[in-house]
SERO-4910 file (N, C-alpha, C, O; in steps of 0.05 Angstrom, whole numbers):
BEGIN
 pado doro    nc1    nc2    nc3   cac1   cac2   cac3    cc1    cc2    cc3    oc1    oc2    oc3
  Unk    A    306    458    317    318    457    341    332    469    339    346    463    320
  Unk    A    343    495    356    372    509    349    391    490    359    386    469    369
  Unk    A    418    502    353    443    483    363    438    455    356    443    439    375
  Unk    A    429    445    333    433    416    326    455    405    319    468    419    305
  Unk    A    465    382    325    491    374    317    490    373    282    469    364    272
  Unk    A    508    379    268    510    378    243    495    356    227    483    358    206
  Unk    A    500    335    242    491    311    230    461    306    223    452    295    204
  Unk    A    446    319    251    417    318    250    412    339    235    394    335    219
  Unk    A    422    361    233    411    383    214    415    375    189    397    385    175
  Unk    A    432    359    175    432    351    148    405    332    147    386    336    131
  Unk    A    405    312    165    384    291    156    359    307    156    344    305    137
  Unk    A    352    324    180    327    341    177    320    354    147    300    351    133
  Unk    A    343    368    142    339    386    117    333    363     94    322    371     73
  Unk    A    338    339     97    330    320     71    301    320     77    286    322     57
  Unk    A    290    317     98    263    312    105    243    321     87    249    338     70
  Unk    A    216    310     88    202    322     69    183    344     89    164    356     78
  Unk    A    187    347    111    169    366    127    148    376    119    147    400    118
  Unk    A    127    363    112    103    365    102     84    371    124     84    356    144
  Unk    A     69    390    123     47    392    147     18    386    141      9    396    120
  Unk    A      1    371    158    -20    367    152    -37    373    182    -25    378    203
  Unk    A    -60    372    180    -74    380    207    -97    359    213   -118    355    201
  Unk    A    -85    344    239    -98    331    249   -131    338    264   -135    357    279
  Unk    A   -145    323    258   -172    328    277   -178    304    291   -179    284    277
  Unk    A   -181    301    317   -192    278    324   -212    289    344   -212    309    358
  Unk    A   -231    268    341   -260    266    353   -263    251    382   -256    229    388
  Unk    A   -275    267    395   -280    246    420   -305    245    427   -317    266    426
  Unk    A   -318    224    435   -346    223    440   -358    241    460   -348    244    482
  Unk    A   -382    256    453   -397    277    467   -423    267    481   -429    268    505
  Unk    A   -438    254    457   -459    243    460   -473    223    443   -490    229    426
  Unk    A   -466    201    448   -473    177    431   -497    176    412   -499    166    390
  Unk    A   -518    191    428   -547    185    414   -549    211    392   -569    212    378
  Unk    A   -533    227    389   -529    243    369   -513    230    345   -520    239    323
  Unk    A   -500    216    345   -487    202    319   -510    190    297   -517    201    276
  Unk    A   -519    169    305   -535    156    285   -549    171    269   -549    164    245
  Unk    A   -564    196    277   -584    207    260   -573    225    245   -588    238    230
  Unk    A   -547    229    245   -531    245    220   -507    227    209   -488    236    197
  Unk    A   -511    204    214   -485    180    203   -480    187    170   -461    194    157
  Unk    A   -510    181    162   -507    183    131   -494    207    123   -474    204    110
  Unk    A   -503    233    130   -501    258    125   -467    260    133   -452    270    116
  Unk    A   -456    251    156   -427    247    157   -411    234    144   -387    240    145
  Unk    A   -419    212    128   -403    194    107   -407    213     81   -389    217     65
  Unk    A   -428    223     78   -435    242     48   -415    261     53   -395    260     39
  Unk    A   -417    278     72   -395    302     74   -370    298     74   -356    312     60
  Unk    A   -360    275     89   -330    268     84   -324    258     61   -301    262     52
  Unk    A   -341    242     47   -331    237     13   -332    263      4   -311    273     -4
  Unk    A   -353    276      3   -344    308     -9   -318    320     -3   -306    331    -21
  Unk    A   -309    320     20   -285    331     33   -260    319     14   -242    333      5
  Unk    A   -264    292      8   -244    270      1   -245    283    -33   -225    290    -44
  Unk    A   -264    284    -42   -270    291    -65   -260    325    -76   -256    331    -99
  Unk    A   -258    337    -58   -249    365    -58   -220    367    -49   -211    390    -43
  Unk    A   -204    344    -49   -181    345    -41   -171    352    -19   -148    360    -15
  Unk    A   -191    348      0   -183    367     33   -181    346     53   -181    351     77
  Unk    A   -179    325     43   -175    300     64   -153    282     56   -157    265     38
  Unk    A   -131    284     68   -112    260     64   -120    228     70   -118    208     55
  Unk    A   -132    231     98   -144    204    107   -163    209    134   -162    226    151
  Unk    A   -180    184    129   -198    195    154   -212    169    160   -217    153    143
  Unk    A   -221    165    194   -228    140    200   -229    139    229   -223    159    242
  Unk    A   -238    114    244   -239    111    264   -213     96    275   -202     80    259
  Unk    A   -201    102    304   -188     87    313   -196     69    336   -214     74    353
  Unk    A   -182     49    335   -195     26    357   -166     18    378   -142     15    373
  Unk    A   -180     16    401   -157     12    419   -149    -22    419   -164    -36    405
  Unk    A   -130    -33    431   -115    -56    432   -137    -81    434   -135   -103    423
  Unk    A   -160    -71    452   -170    -95    464   -201    -92    434   -219   -108    439
  Unk    A   -205    -81    416   -219    -74    392   -243    -54    401   -260    -49    385
  Unk    A   -244    -44    425   -264    -24    428   -259      1    411   -236      5    402
  Unk    A   -275     16    408   -274     38    390   -257     65    413   -261     71    437
  Unk    A   -238     75    394   -227     99    400   -236    127    398   -259    134    402
  Unk    A   -218    144    390   -228    172    373   -229    164    344   -217    146    333
  Unk    A   -248    186    332   -244    192    306   -221    205    296   -211    222    311
  Unk    A   -208    201    269   -185    221    258   -187    233    237   -180    215    221
  Unk    A   -191    249    226   -184    260    204   -158    275    194   -147    290    210
  Unk    A   -147    273    172   -124    290    170   -130    305    146   -133    292    125
  Unk    A   -131    328    145   -138    354    133   -111    359    114    -88    360    122
  Unk    A   -119    362     91   -100    375     72   -102    411     70   -111    423     50
  Unk    A    -96    420     89   -101    447     89    -74    463    103    -59    453    119
  Unk    A    -73    488     94    -51    505    103    -49    517    129    -28    528    135
  Unk    A    -70    517    148    -75    526    175    -93    515    192   -115    506    186
  Unk    A    -83    517    215   -102    515    234   -122    523    238   -135    510    254
  Unk    A   -133    546    226   -164    562    222   -175    542    197   -197    531    200
  Unk    A   -161    540    176   -172    523    156   -189    500    166   -213    495    162
  Unk    A   -169    483    181   -177    459    195   -198    459    211   -215    441    213
  Unk    A   -199    479    222   -221    489    247   -242    494    228   -259    476    224
  Unk    A   -244    510    217   -272    514    197   -279    494    185   -304    494    183
  Unk    A   -268    473    175   -279    447    164   -289    432    182   -312    422    179
  Unk    A   -273    427    205   -282    407    226   -309    418    241   -325    403    251
  Unk    A   -312    444    240   -341    449    254   -359    442    234   -383    446    241
  Unk    A   -356    434    212   -377    431    187   -380    405    195   -398    395    181
  Unk    A   -373    392    207   -374    355    207   -398    356    226   -400    367    249
  Unk    A   -420    339    208   -447    336    218   -443    324    249   -461    331    265
  Unk    A   -423    307    258   -424    291    285   -413    320    299   -414    320    324
  Unk    A   -404    341    290   -396    366    312   -421    381    313   -432    385    334
  Unk    A   -430    390    291   -451    410    292   -480    400    300   -500    414    301
  Unk    A   -478    375    305   -503    358    321   -494    355    343   -512    346    357
  Unk    A   -479    359    352   -466    356    385   -454    330    394   -450    325    417
  Unk    A   -448    314    375   -447    283    377   -413    282    389   -406    265    406
  Unk    A   -395    300    377   -370    294    386   -362    322    389   -374    340    379
  Unk    A   -337    325    407   -321    341    410   -296    335    391   -288    313    384
  Unk    A   -284    364    383   -256    351    371   -229    372    374   -233    395    382
  Unk    A   -208    364    368   -187    378    377   -164    375    347   -165    355    333
  Unk    A   -149    395    342   -138    400    316   -107    406    324   -100    427    335
  Unk    A    -94    387    318    -63    388    315    -49    393    289    -58    388    267
  Unk    A    -27    400    293    -13    402    257      3    377    262     10    370    284
  Unk    A     10    363    241     26    341    241     45    348    220     38    358    199
  Unk    A     69    342    226     95    347    208    104    324    202    116    311    219
  Unk    A     99    315    177    111    284    162    136    295    154    141    314    140
  Unk    A    155    273    169    182    275    163    191    250    148    206    250    128
  Unk    A    181    228    159    196    198    147    165    185    141    144    193    150
  Unk    A    169    165    125    147    144    115    149    141     89    167    153     77
  Unk    A    133    125     78    134    118     52    104    105     43     89     91     56
  Unk    A    100    114     20     71    102      1     78     89    -24     89     99    -43
  Unk    A     70     65    -21     73     48    -49     43     44    -59     24     38    -45
  Unk    A     46     50    -92     26     48   -106     36     31   -123     58     34   -134
  Unk    A     17     10   -128     25    -12   -152     -4    -15   -172    -28    -21   -167
  Unk    A     10     -8   -197    -16     -5   -215     -8    -29   -244      9    -24   -261
  Unk    A    -23    -49   -242    -17    -69   -259    -37    -55   -286    -61    -49   -282
  Unk    A    -23    -51   -311    -35    -45   -335    -52    -67   -349    -71    -62   -365
  Unk    A    -46    -86   -344    -60   -107   -354    -89   -114   -354   -103   -124   -371
  Unk    A    -94   -107   -330   -123   -108   -321   -131    -90   -303   -147    -95   -286
  Unk    A   -118    -66   -307   -122    -45   -295   -130    -39   -261   -145    -21   -253
  Unk    A   -115    -61   -243   -120    -63   -218   -102    -49   -210    -86    -38   -225
  Unk    A   -100    -47   -175    -78    -29   -168    -82    -37   -135   -101    -49   -125
  Unk    A    -57    -28   -123    -54    -35    -90    -42    -13    -80    -21     -6    -91
  Unk    A    -48     -4    -65    -37     21    -44    -28      3    -19    -43    -15    -10
  Unk    A     -7      7     -8      3      0     18     25     17     32     33     12     54
***
């Protein structure tokens, strides 16, 4: 933002300002999901193993009903995110539509706790 107060500019300068690209999926044809469910999960896991996914999964409304699906891509551009999103079996099979948005992370925290004694870990 241009012409920010100095205090705001100083805080913003310290922030991480890391960009991710968020794919949100909306249902188009539910009958086309089940036939490619396994393929979708296998593909998503491969994207995770290839270090292209920060996080992915469904969203739920307050009443517990399903909302949209969301994947946060670890890529550098809208074009890369769009190319990956189009490969999703849910998309290529016509089950869902999608939208890509850039997400700039400024604040937040990830905690990882590792116990060497039993090799257990916890992420919060």
